[in-house]
Legacy VTK file of the C-alpha trace (Angstrom):
# vtk DataFile Version 3.0
C-alpha trace
ASCII
DATASET POLYDATA
POINTS 167 float
-34.125 -5.164 -54.396
-33.994 -8.789 -55.615
-30.482 -10.468 -55.291
-29.093 -13.964 -55.092
-29.333 -15.505 -51.537
-26.035 -15.906 -49.791
-25.078 -18.296 -46.836
-25.513 -15.454 -44.301
-29.113 -15.115 -45.239
-30.125 -18.587 -44.459
-31.265 -18.281 -40.738
-33.272 -15.119 -41.829
-34.911 -17.287 -44.580
-35.998 -19.762 -41.941
-37.433 -16.914 -39.862
-39.357 -15.594 -42.896
-40.792 -19.107 -43.423
-41.895 -19.502 -39.906
-43.574 -15.989 -39.908
-45.171 -16.591 -43.225
-46.610 -19.849 -41.968
-48.483 -18.196 -39.063
-51.522 -17.172 -41.012
-52.235 -20.792 -41.743
-53.133 -21.093 -38.025
-56.052 -18.529 -38.493
-57.565 -20.943 -41.120
-57.175 -24.125 -38.925
-54.094 -25.405 -40.836
-52.097 -25.646 -37.580
-49.821 -28.394 -38.929
-48.893 -26.321 -41.862
-48.268 -23.342 -39.607
-45.999 -25.421 -37.345
-44.169 -27.083 -40.185
-40.433 -26.470 -39.957
-38.762 -24.499 -42.760
-36.091 -26.191 -44.868
-32.959 -26.933 -43.040
-29.875 -24.794 -43.302
-28.174 -27.524 -45.260
-31.088 -27.726 -47.736
-31.101 -23.986 -48.228
-27.345 -23.936 -48.586
-27.738 -26.279 -51.609
-30.076 -23.833 -53.206
-27.712 -21.045 -52.548
-24.700 -22.868 -53.963
-26.622 -23.936 -57.050
-27.933 -20.298 -57.630
-31.462 -21.293 -57.229
-32.358 -18.953 -54.350
-33.290 -15.325 -54.472
-34.135 -12.886 -51.764
-36.022 -9.483 -51.744
-34.110 -7.128 -49.464
-36.165 -4.626 -47.436
-35.461 -1.199 -46.368
-33.230 -2.172 -43.559
-31.089 -4.176 -45.903
-32.178 -7.601 -44.729
-34.182 -10.243 -46.710
-37.999 -9.968 -46.128
-38.836 -12.570 -48.758
-37.365 -15.415 -50.675
-37.964 -17.969 -53.429
-36.244 -21.185 -54.020
-36.516 -23.217 -57.303
-35.899 -26.729 -58.546
-35.857 -27.933 -62.103
-38.362 -30.740 -62.515
-38.553 -32.449 -65.887
-37.140 -29.444 -67.639
-39.409 -26.853 -65.961
-38.493 -24.247 -63.247
-40.427 -25.613 -60.240
-41.092 -23.113 -57.528
-40.449 -25.055 -54.380
-41.172 -22.230 -52.029
-41.943 -18.473 -52.035
-42.373 -16.784 -48.721
-42.903 -13.103 -47.844
-42.722 -12.001 -44.261
-46.329 -10.798 -43.182
-44.932 -7.353 -42.400
-44.237 -6.950 -46.109
-47.175 -8.736 -47.521
-49.471 -7.324 -50.211
-46.727 -5.196 -51.841
-46.107 -7.221 -54.957
-42.867 -8.759 -53.582
-44.062 -12.366 -54.193
-45.105 -11.427 -57.635
-41.705 -9.820 -58.291
-39.785 -12.794 -57.084
-41.886 -15.132 -59.259
-41.220 -12.841 -62.311
-37.604 -12.863 -61.575
-37.741 -16.761 -61.573
-39.601 -16.591 -64.787
-36.817 -14.678 -66.437
-34.176 -16.942 -64.995
-36.149 -19.965 -66.349
-36.412 -18.428 -69.829
-32.708 -17.866 -69.926
-32.163 -21.450 -68.937
-34.588 -22.577 -71.661
-37.251 -23.889 -69.450
-40.691 -23.877 -71.075
-42.811 -23.292 -67.989
-42.967 -22.504 -64.331
-44.674 -25.228 -62.083
-45.536 -25.299 -58.356
-47.823 -27.267 -55.988
-50.161 -25.403 -53.667
-53.170 -25.488 -51.541
-56.166 -24.843 -53.724
-58.537 -23.192 -51.283
-56.093 -20.783 -49.504
-56.502 -17.358 -51.002
-52.868 -16.446 -50.857
-52.104 -19.780 -52.524
-54.048 -21.321 -55.540
-56.235 -18.231 -56.352
-53.212 -15.801 -56.060
-51.204 -18.003 -58.536
-54.106 -18.035 -60.856
-54.011 -14.364 -60.932
-50.308 -14.503 -61.853
-51.122 -16.645 -64.860
-50.772 -20.164 -63.523
-53.440 -22.754 -64.392
-54.311 -25.939 -62.578
-52.912 -29.150 -64.249
-55.149 -32.074 -64.583
-53.467 -35.220 -63.310
-53.191 -36.493 -66.863
-50.709 -33.643 -67.513
-48.406 -34.362 -64.577
-44.917 -35.182 -65.503
-43.135 -38.131 -63.659
-41.214 -35.599 -61.572
-44.325 -33.851 -60.467
-46.008 -37.230 -59.593
-43.014 -38.094 -57.457
-43.163 -34.574 -55.737
-46.849 -34.948 -55.073
-46.293 -38.388 -53.559
-43.654 -36.921 -51.152
-46.052 -34.128 -50.167
-48.754 -36.671 -49.476
-46.399 -38.815 -47.477
-45.564 -35.499 -45.454
-49.293 -35.148 -44.670
-50.050 -32.216 -46.942
-52.941 -33.882 -48.552
-55.022 -33.299 -45.437
-56.069 -30.173 -47.338
-56.868 -29.944 -51.077
-53.777 -29.481 -53.171
-53.061 -28.868 -56.855
-50.329 -28.735 -59.344
-50.039 -25.429 -61.410
-48.186 -24.455 -64.510
-47.452 -21.136 -66.203
-46.092 -21.443 -69.773
-43.184 -19.162 -70.597
LINES 1 168
167 0 1 2 3 4 5 6 7 8 9 10 11 12 13 14 15 16 17 18 19 20 21 22 23 24 25 26 27 28 29 30 31 32 33 34 35 36 37 38 39 40 41 42 43 44 45 46 47 48 49 50 51 52 53 54 55 56 57 58 59 60 61 62 63 64 65 66 67 68 69 70 71 72 73 74 75 76 77 78 79 80 81 82 83 84 85 86 87 88 89 90 91 92 93 94 95 96 97 98 99 100 101 102 103 104 105 106 107 108 109 110 111 112 113 114 115 116 117 118 119 120 121 122 123 124 125 126 127 128 129 130 131 132 133 134 135 136 137 138 139 140 141 142 143 144 145 146 147 148 149 150 151 152 153 154 155 156 157 158 159 160 161 162 163 164 165 166
């Protein structure tokens, strides 16, 4: 059910991202809920570089996706989104485990990500998947740069953290 994303998937990935953002509205994170997904051009780069995977649902269409960067030698989960109609089925975990295998094959020592610490389907979820919060002293230069970009985008309005899972 997991496959590489292809160009034809890209508008669907944007729709998944918008739908996955809606629950943030319910916890008063309206700006996050309304944030636009990555552009088609940005998503196309992930597809071309083989750093985008989808989970295909029963109807043969993607219902979830993950995109990955490599930051300071680690596989960095840039985004993982599951359509709410398919939430709580282990799809996000399966995508992350797929990325973990890809990262091992590439020789990456760890998975990293940034997330909202107090959102149950963010920080606490990733802790259950074996990620740990990184103290700032352990941030790499690439993670520092990423966090600065997130702060400039306004994401620090809510508590955020960097996480790592050693492979």
